[in-house]
Backbone bond lengths (Angstrom), bond angles and torsions (degrees), N, CA, C in turn:
res aa  C-N    CA-C-N  psi(-1)  N-CA   C-N-CA  omega(-1)  CA-C   N-CA-C  phi
1 M - - - 1.436 - - 1.520 110.30 -
2 A 1.309 116.91 -26.55 1.461 119.58 178.71 1.520 111.01 -68.40
3 L 1.311 117.85 -19.07 1.463 121.12 179.79 1.526 112.69 -100.33
4 G 1.332 117.81 8.47 1.456 119.93 172.90 1.514 116.03 116.24
5 A 1.291 119.58 1.11 1.464 120.69 178.37 1.527 109.54 -73.59
6 T 1.305 115.82 146.01 1.457 120.15 176.60 1.529 109.01 -81.79
7 P 1.323 117.45 160.99 1.469 118.77 176.98 1.524 112.77 -58.53
8 G 1.331 117.46 -34.82 1.465 120.30 177.88 1.514 112.91 -64.95
9 H 1.337 116.30 -40.80 1.463 120.02 177.58 1.528 111.35 -65.47
10 A 1.324 116.17 -40.85 1.464 119.73 179.19 1.529 110.64 -64.86
11 L 1.326 116.64 -41.18 1.462 120.90 178.83 1.525 111.02 -63.13
12 R 1.327 116.85 -45.53 1.470 120.05 178.65 1.522 111.94 -63.43
13 L 1.320 116.99 -38.27 1.463 120.49 178.29 1.520 111.27 -62.63
14 M 1.327 116.84 -46.36 1.462 119.92 180.00 1.525 111.31 -64.65
15 L 1.328 117.16 -41.61 1.461 120.39 178.42 1.526 111.48 -64.44
16 R 1.329 116.78 -45.15 1.465 120.34 -177.62 1.526 111.19 -63.15
17 E 1.324 117.09 -44.64 1.460 119.57 -178.03 1.525 112.24 -66.73
18 S 1.311 116.76 -43.42 1.457 118.48 -177.71 1.521 111.93 -73.10
19 L 1.326 118.22 -39.76 1.467 119.33 -179.90 1.529 112.01 -72.17
20 T 1.326 117.20 -23.44 1.469 119.72 172.98 1.524 109.92 -65.18
21 L 1.327 116.41 -42.88 1.466 120.02 177.26 1.525 111.57 -65.39
22 V 1.324 116.61 -39.81 1.467 120.51 178.98 1.529 109.94 -64.69
23 A 1.323 117.27 -43.37 1.466 120.69 179.74 1.527 111.19 -64.18
24 A 1.324 116.92 -40.06 1.471 119.87 177.62 1.525 110.69 -64.55
25 G 1.308 116.72 -42.77 1.468 120.32 178.00 1.516 112.15 -65.07
26 A 1.335 116.88 -39.18 1.465 120.52 178.19 1.525 110.55 -65.82
27 A 1.323 116.90 -41.09 1.464 120.32 179.19 1.531 110.63 -63.92
28 L 1.323 116.82 -43.45 1.464 119.40 177.67 1.522 111.36 -65.57
29 G 1.323 116.62 -37.61 1.457 120.50 178.95 1.514 112.55 -65.69
30 V 1.323 116.94 -43.38 1.463 120.20 179.25 1.526 110.07 -67.39
31 A 1.326 116.62 -41.66 1.464 119.64 178.93 1.523 111.41 -63.15
32 S 1.328 117.18 -41.62 1.464 118.96 179.89 1.519 111.71 -71.12
33 T 1.323 117.14 -27.94 1.462 120.28 177.95 1.528 111.01 -65.03
34 F 1.313 116.73 -36.27 1.457 119.63 178.99 1.531 111.54 -63.65
35 F 1.339 116.90 -27.55 1.461 120.11 -179.65 1.526 113.11 -80.82
36 V 1.316 117.94 -20.41 1.458 120.09 -177.71 1.527 112.15 -112.49
37 T 1.325 117.37 23.64 1.465 119.91 -177.83 1.525 112.28 -66.12
38 R 1.307 117.71 -29.74 1.470 118.95 178.13 1.516 110.84 -63.74
39 T 1.306 116.59 -41.51 1.467 120.26 178.35 1.521 110.53 -68.22
40 L 1.315 116.26 -42.49 1.459 120.14 -178.37 1.518 112.78 -68.37
41 S 1.322 117.68 -33.23 1.462 119.43 -176.74 1.520 111.97 -65.30
42 G 1.302 119.09 -23.92 1.455 121.99 176.93 1.525 113.01 -70.22
43 F 1.319 117.16 -23.57 1.463 121.27 -179.00 1.528 113.03 -92.52
44 L 1.316 117.84 -9.09 1.458 121.10 -176.49 1.521 111.56 -84.75
45 A 1.317 115.08 154.94 1.460 120.31 176.63 1.530 109.38 -70.49
46 A 1.310 116.21 162.06 1.461 121.09 -179.15 1.531 109.78 -62.96
47 G 1.311 116.38 135.05 1.452 121.57 177.21 1.512 114.36 89.92
48 V 1.326 118.51 -1.45 1.464 121.87 179.69 1.520 108.19 -103.49
49 S 1.326 115.94 128.93 1.456 121.05 -178.93 1.530 110.46 -87.97
50 A 1.315 115.80 141.37 1.465 120.28 177.57 1.516 111.50 -74.13
51 L 1.312 117.92 -18.13 1.459 122.57 -179.61 1.529 111.17 -111.28
52 D 1.307 117.96 38.51 1.452 122.72 -179.31 1.530 109.78 -69.23
53 P 1.332 118.42 115.34 1.471 119.58 -177.36 1.528 113.18 -66.29
54 L 1.315 118.19 -30.54 1.455 120.66 178.34 1.532 110.85 -67.07
55 A 1.319 116.96 -39.74 1.464 120.70 177.98 1.529 111.02 -65.69
56 F 1.323 116.45 -41.33 1.464 119.84 177.96 1.520 111.14 -65.07
57 A 1.321 117.61 -42.26 1.462 120.73 179.23 1.525 111.26 -65.16
58 A 1.324 117.39 -40.91 1.462 120.69 178.56 1.524 111.04 -66.26
59 M 1.322 116.60 -39.62 1.462 120.60 178.60 1.521 110.75 -64.97
60 L 1.321 117.62 -44.48 1.455 120.40 179.95 1.524 111.85 -66.67
61 A 1.324 116.96 -40.98 1.464 120.12 178.87 1.525 110.63 -63.65
62 T 1.320 117.36 -43.50 1.464 120.71 178.80 1.524 111.02 -63.57
63 L 1.309 116.75 -42.90 1.457 121.04 179.32 1.520 111.37 -62.35
64 L 1.325 117.70 -46.62 1.457 121.00 -177.29 1.523 112.11 -68.47
65 V 1.319 117.72 -40.26 1.471 120.42 178.85 1.526 110.30 -66.31
66 T 1.319 117.07 -42.79 1.459 120.44 179.09 1.525 111.34 -64.94
67 A 1.319 116.84 -42.86 1.464 120.26 179.29 1.528 110.93 -66.26
68 A 1.320 117.44 -40.93 1.463 120.55 179.40 1.524 110.65 -63.75
69 A 1.317 117.50 -41.76 1.464 120.25 179.40 1.524 111.16 -67.82
70 S 1.337 116.93 -38.92 1.462 119.52 -178.28 1.525 112.22 -71.79
71 V 1.321 117.88 -17.89 1.458 121.53 176.18 1.526 110.84 -96.31
72 Y 1.310 117.30 -38.87 1.457 121.24 -172.72 1.527 112.46 -63.83
73 F 1.314 118.04 -49.43 1.458 120.27 -173.99 1.528 113.27 -65.67
74 P 1.342 120.43 -46.48 1.473 118.86 175.37 1.535 112.65 -66.15
75 S 1.335 116.90 -34.42 1.465 120.04 179.17 1.519 110.92 -67.40
76 R 1.322 116.55 -40.36 1.460 120.28 178.72 1.526 110.00 -63.77
77 R 1.314 116.26 -40.44 1.458 119.81 178.92 1.530 110.50 -66.74
78 A 1.318 117.84 -41.46 1.467 121.26 179.83 1.524 111.39 -67.32
79 A 1.321 117.49 -32.83 1.461 120.70 -178.84 1.524 111.84 -71.99
80 R 1.315 118.38 -18.39 1.466 121.11 -179.28 1.534 112.95 -81.20
81 F 1.327 118.00 -16.69 1.458 120.00 -178.43 1.520 110.97 -72.91
82 D 1.321 115.20 144.99 1.451 120.73 175.39 1.531 108.50 -81.29
83 P 1.332 118.15 123.90 1.468 119.74 -176.35 1.535 112.72 -64.31
84 L 1.325 118.70 -30.99 1.461 119.85 179.86 1.525 111.77 -66.26
85 V 1.305 116.43 -39.90 1.463 120.60 178.11 1.528 109.47 -64.24
86 T 1.312 116.37 -42.84 1.461 120.89 179.82 1.532 111.00 -65.32
87 L 1.329 117.73 -42.95 1.455 120.51 -179.94 1.533 111.74 -67.92
88 R 1.311 117.70 -36.31 1.483 120.39 178.13 1.523 110.53 -68.27
89 H 1.323 116.80 -33.84 1.458 120.04 -179.86 1.528 111.32 -67.88
90 E 1.317 115.69 -34.85 1.468 120.20 179.20 1.505 108.71 -70.72
């Protein structure tokens, strides 16, 4: 922001970078889960599938919403600060 970015641009940049990492981690997690389903199926109750698409969708939605909220609120607060005041304080 000290070089001319608007608070909206800074907020979008922080959200995009952090949610890209979250999406990559979620993709790796889901892919690795498919490889260990035999181990996981032994811990599940009778009648529950280890590859339940509804459970995977709910897990991914919860993860993405939680990650977006945990990034959005601090980023919004950081974008409101005046960079000149922050630089003078340092």
